[in-house]
Structure formats: C-alpha cells, structure tokens
mmCIF file of the C-alpha atoms, coordinates in Angstrom:
data_MODEL
# 
_entry.id   MODEL 
# 
loop_
_atom_site.group_PDB 
_atom_site.id 
_atom_site.type_symbol 
_atom_site.label_atom_id 
_atom_site.label_alt_id 
_atom_site.label_comp_id 
_atom_site.label_asym_id 
_atom_site.label_entity_id 
_atom_site.label_seq_id 
_atom_site.pdbx_PDB_ins_code 
_atom_site.Cartn_x 
_atom_site.Cartn_y 
_atom_site.Cartn_z 
_atom_site.occupancy 
_atom_site.B_iso_or_equiv 
_atom_site.pdbx_formal_charge 
_atom_site.auth_seq_id 
_atom_site.auth_comp_id 
_atom_site.auth_asym_id 
_atom_site.auth_atom_id 
_atom_site.pdbx_PDB_model_num 
ATOM 1  C CA . MET A 1 1  ? -20.217 -41.663 54.087 1.00 0.00 ? 1  MET A CA 1 
ATOM 2  C CA . SER A 1 2  ? -22.178 -44.508 55.618 1.00 0.00 ? 2  SER A CA 1 
ATOM 3  C CA . SER A 1 3  ? -23.189 -44.383 59.238 1.00 0.00 ? 3  SER A CA 1 
ATOM 4  C CA . LEU A 1 4  ? -22.915 -48.175 59.528 1.00 0.00 ? 4  LEU A CA 1 
ATOM 5  C CA . LYS A 1 5  ? -19.699 -48.065 61.581 1.00 0.00 ? 5  LYS A CA 1 
ATOM 6  C CA . GLU A 1 6  ? -21.223 -45.545 63.994 1.00 0.00 ? 6  GLU A CA 1 
ATOM 7  C CA . LEU A 1 7  ? -24.299 -47.753 64.388 1.00 0.00 ? 7  LEU A CA 1 
ATOM 8  C CA . GLN A 1 8  ? -22.135 -50.816 64.999 1.00 0.00 ? 8  GLN A CA 1 
ATOM 9  C CA . ASP A 1 9  ? -20.248 -48.909 67.693 1.00 0.00 ? 9  ASP A CA 1 
ATOM 10 C CA . LEU A 1 10 ? -23.552 -47.867 69.279 1.00 0.00 ? 10 LEU A CA 1 
ATOM 11 C CA . ILE A 1 11 ? -24.798 -51.488 69.275 1.00 0.00 ? 11 ILE A CA 1 
ATOM 12 C CA . GLN A 1 12 ? -21.609 -52.529 71.035 1.00 0.00 ? 12 GLN A CA 1 
ATOM 13 C CA . GLU A 1 13 ? -21.900 -49.702 73.562 1.00 0.00 ? 13 GLU A CA 1 
ATOM 14 C CA . LYS A 1 14 ? -25.577 -50.341 74.329 1.00 0.00 ? 14 LYS A CA 1 
ATOM 15 C CA . TYR A 1 15 ? -25.829 -54.123 74.131 1.00 0.00 ? 15 TYR A CA 1 
ATOM 16 C CA . GLY A 1 16 ? -22.256 -55.389 74.360 1.00 0.00 ? 16 GLY A CA 1 
ATOM 17 C CA . ILE A 1 17 ? -22.536 -57.082 70.964 1.00 0.00 ? 17 ILE A CA 1 
ATOM 18 C CA . ASP A 1 18 ? -19.270 -57.333 69.062 1.00 0.00 ? 18 ASP A CA 1 
ATOM 19 C CA . PRO A 1 19 ? -19.892 -55.674 65.670 1.00 0.00 ? 19 PRO A CA 1 
ATOM 20 C CA . ALA A 1 20 ? -17.739 -58.328 63.977 1.00 0.00 ? 20 ALA A CA 1 
ATOM 21 C CA . THR A 1 21 ? -20.324 -60.946 64.952 1.00 0.00 ? 21 THR A CA 1 
ATOM 22 C CA . LEU A 1 22 ? -23.290 -58.959 63.634 1.00 0.00 ? 22 LEU A CA 1 
ATOM 23 C CA . ASP A 1 23 ? -24.065 -59.275 59.929 1.00 0.00 ? 23 ASP A CA 1 
ATOM 24 C CA . PRO A 1 24 ? -25.306 -55.823 58.851 1.00 0.00 ? 24 PRO A CA 1 
ATOM 25 C CA . ASN A 1 25 ? -27.763 -57.486 56.457 1.00 0.00 ? 25 ASN A CA 1 
ATOM 26 C CA . ALA A 1 26 ? -29.208 -59.943 58.987 1.00 0.00 ? 26 ALA A CA 1 
ATOM 27 C CA . SER A 1 27 ? -32.124 -59.234 61.270 1.00 0.00 ? 27 SER A CA 1 
ATOM 28 C CA . MET A 1 28 ? -31.030 -57.561 64.482 1.00 0.00 ? 28 MET A CA 1 
ATOM 29 C CA . ARG A 1 29 ? -33.352 -59.994 66.213 1.00 0.00 ? 29 ARG A CA 1 
ATOM 30 C CA . THR A 1 30 ? -30.883 -62.798 65.454 1.00 0.00 ? 30 THR A CA 1 
ATOM 31 C CA . ALA A 1 31 ? -28.421 -60.927 67.679 1.00 0.00 ? 31 ALA A CA 1 
ATOM 32 C CA . GLY A 1 32 ? -30.917 -60.972 70.531 1.00 0.00 ? 32 GLY A CA 1 
ATOM 33 C CA . ILE A 1 33 ? -32.368 -57.506 70.033 1.00 0.00 ? 33 ILE A CA 1 
ATOM 34 C CA . ASP A 1 34 ? -36.124 -57.923 70.464 1.00 0.00 ? 34 ASP A CA 1 
ATOM 35 C CA . SER A 1 35 ? -38.735 -55.527 69.124 1.00 0.00 ? 35 SER A CA 1 
ATOM 36 C CA . LEU A 1 36 ? -38.829 -53.411 72.305 1.00 0.00 ? 36 LEU A CA 1 
ATOM 37 C CA . ALA A 1 37 ? -35.042 -53.110 72.371 1.00 0.00 ? 37 ALA A CA 1 
ATOM 38 C CA . LEU A 1 38 ? -35.113 -52.204 68.681 1.00 0.00 ? 38 LEU A CA 1 
ATOM 39 C CA . VAL A 1 39 ? -37.555 -49.351 69.339 1.00 0.00 ? 39 VAL A CA 1 
ATOM 40 C CA . GLU A 1 40 ? -35.343 -48.143 72.188 1.00 0.00 ? 40 GLU A CA 1 
ATOM 41 C CA . PHE A 1 41 ? -32.328 -48.385 69.889 1.00 0.00 ? 41 PHE A CA 1 
ATOM 42 C CA . LEU A 1 42 ? -34.103 -46.262 67.253 1.00 0.00 ? 42 LEU A CA 1 
ATOM 43 C CA . PHE A 1 43 ? -34.750 -43.579 69.890 1.00 0.00 ? 43 PHE A CA 1 
ATOM 44 C CA . GLU A 1 44 ? -31.070 -43.737 70.872 1.00 0.00 ? 44 GLU A CA 1 
ATOM 45 C CA . VAL A 1 45 ? -30.061 -43.384 67.212 1.00 0.00 ? 45 VAL A CA 1 
ATOM 46 C CA . GLU A 1 46 ? -32.321 -40.360 66.812 1.00 0.00 ? 46 GLU A CA 1 
ATOM 47 C CA . ASP A 1 47 ? -30.825 -38.730 69.900 1.00 0.00 ? 47 ASP A CA 1 
ATOM 48 C CA . ARG A 1 48 ? -27.245 -39.586 68.992 1.00 0.00 ? 48 ARG A CA 1 
ATOM 49 C CA . PHE A 1 49 ? -27.483 -38.389 65.391 1.00 0.00 ? 49 PHE A CA 1 
ATOM 50 C CA . GLY A 1 50 ? -29.867 -35.498 66.020 1.00 0.00 ? 50 GLY A CA 1 
ATOM 51 C CA . ILE A 1 51 ? -32.375 -36.814 63.490 1.00 0.00 ? 51 ILE A CA 1 
ATOM 52 C CA . SER A 1 52 ? -35.949 -38.013 63.401 1.00 0.00 ? 52 SER A CA 1 
ATOM 53 C CA . VAL A 1 53 ? -36.573 -41.331 61.651 1.00 0.00 ? 53 VAL A CA 1 
ATOM 54 C CA . PRO A 1 54 ? -39.804 -40.985 59.652 1.00 0.00 ? 54 PRO A CA 1 
ATOM 55 C CA . ASP A 1 55 ? -42.632 -43.363 60.616 1.00 0.00 ? 55 ASP A CA 1 
ATOM 56 C CA . GLN A 1 56 ? -42.477 -44.984 57.188 1.00 0.00 ? 56 GLN A CA 1 
ATOM 57 C CA . TYR A 1 57 ? -39.248 -46.652 58.352 1.00 0.00 ? 57 TYR A CA 1 
ATOM 58 C CA . SER A 1 58 ? -40.678 -48.130 61.533 1.00 0.00 ? 58 SER A CA 1 
ATOM 59 C CA . ASN A 1 59 ? -40.150 -51.694 60.282 1.00 0.00 ? 59 ASN A CA 1 
ATOM 60 C CA . ILE A 1 60 ? -36.361 -51.460 59.962 1.00 0.00 ? 60 ILE A CA 1 
ATOM 61 C CA . ASP A 1 61 ? -34.858 -54.821 60.809 1.00 0.00 ? 61 ASP A CA 1 
ATOM 62 C CA . THR A 1 62 ? -31.177 -54.715 59.844 1.00 0.00 ? 62 THR A CA 1 
ATOM 63 C CA . LEU A 1 63 ? -28.272 -52.411 60.586 1.00 0.00 ? 63 LEU A CA 1 
ATOM 64 C CA . ALA A 1 64 ? -27.719 -51.912 56.852 1.00 0.00 ? 64 ALA A CA 1 
ATOM 65 C CA . GLU A 1 65 ? -31.318 -50.694 56.425 1.00 0.00 ? 65 GLU A CA 1 
ATOM 66 C CA . LEU A 1 66 ? -30.967 -48.403 59.416 1.00 0.00 ? 66 LEU A CA 1 
ATOM 67 C CA . ALA A 1 67 ? -27.667 -47.025 58.116 1.00 0.00 ? 67 ALA A CA 1 
ATOM 68 C CA . ASN A 1 68 ? -29.330 -46.222 54.771 1.00 0.00 ? 68 ASN A CA 1 
ATOM 69 C CA . VAL A 1 69 ? -32.178 -44.406 56.518 1.00 0.00 ? 69 VAL A CA 1 
ATOM 70 C CA . VAL A 1 70 ? -29.803 -42.465 58.779 1.00 0.00 ? 70 VAL A CA 1 
ATOM 71 C CA . ASP A 1 71 ? -27.668 -41.485 55.773 1.00 0.00 ? 71 ASP A CA 1 
ATOM 72 C CA . THR A 1 72 ? -30.753 -40.421 53.805 1.00 0.00 ? 72 THR A CA 1 
ATOM 73 C CA . VAL A 1 73 ? -32.163 -38.321 56.667 1.00 0.00 ? 73 VAL A CA 1 
ATOM 74 C CA . ARG A 1 74 ? -28.785 -36.722 57.366 1.00 0.00 ? 74 ARG A CA 1 
ATOM 75 C CA . ALA A 1 75 ? -28.325 -35.885 53.674 1.00 0.00 ? 75 ALA A CA 1 
ATOM 76 C CA . SER A 1 76 ? -31.777 -34.284 53.489 1.00 0.00 ? 76 SER A CA 1 
ATOM 77 C CA . GLN A 1 77 ? -30.948 -32.121 56.510 1.00 0.00 ? 77 GLN A CA 1 
ATOM 78 C CA . THR A 1 78 ? -27.766 -30.777 54.932 1.00 0.00 ? 78 THR A CA 1 
ATOM 79 C CA . ALA A 1 79 ? -29.307 -30.230 51.500 1.00 0.00 ? 79 ALA A CA 1 
# 
C-alpha cells in the first residue's frame, strides 16, 4: 500500500495545499515548498510514520519519490 495519500493529507494539514492541485510527480517546490520547508516536512514525515529516512534520500523532490522511500523504509521495518 502506497503512503502517497497519507503524505498528501499531511501536506494539506501542514501547508494548506489542496492535494488535488499537487502533481505527485512534480517538484514540491512548484507548490511553494522551499528547501527549508521540505527539510521540515521530512522531519514531520519521520515523526508521523515512526521512520528514519536514510541520508541517501536527502534530495527527494516529489511526493511520489517520498512515498516510495516511505514505503520502502516501512517494508524493511516489518520484514
């Protein structure tokens, strides 16, 4: 199960951005989320999902990429 919907809900909660207007494959920067906000969002995601995003994924730029990383990390924790 993809975490994309959960991430979209979190974006809406944190930044007031309607998920329907945010292309999951487009840069989150196009939605007005600058690099500092993106780092803060990653920390929020880690807290919310109880995961730690490995440093190798520090250049995540889209919700789809982030959802894949979250799904991968979650799967490795349950394996």
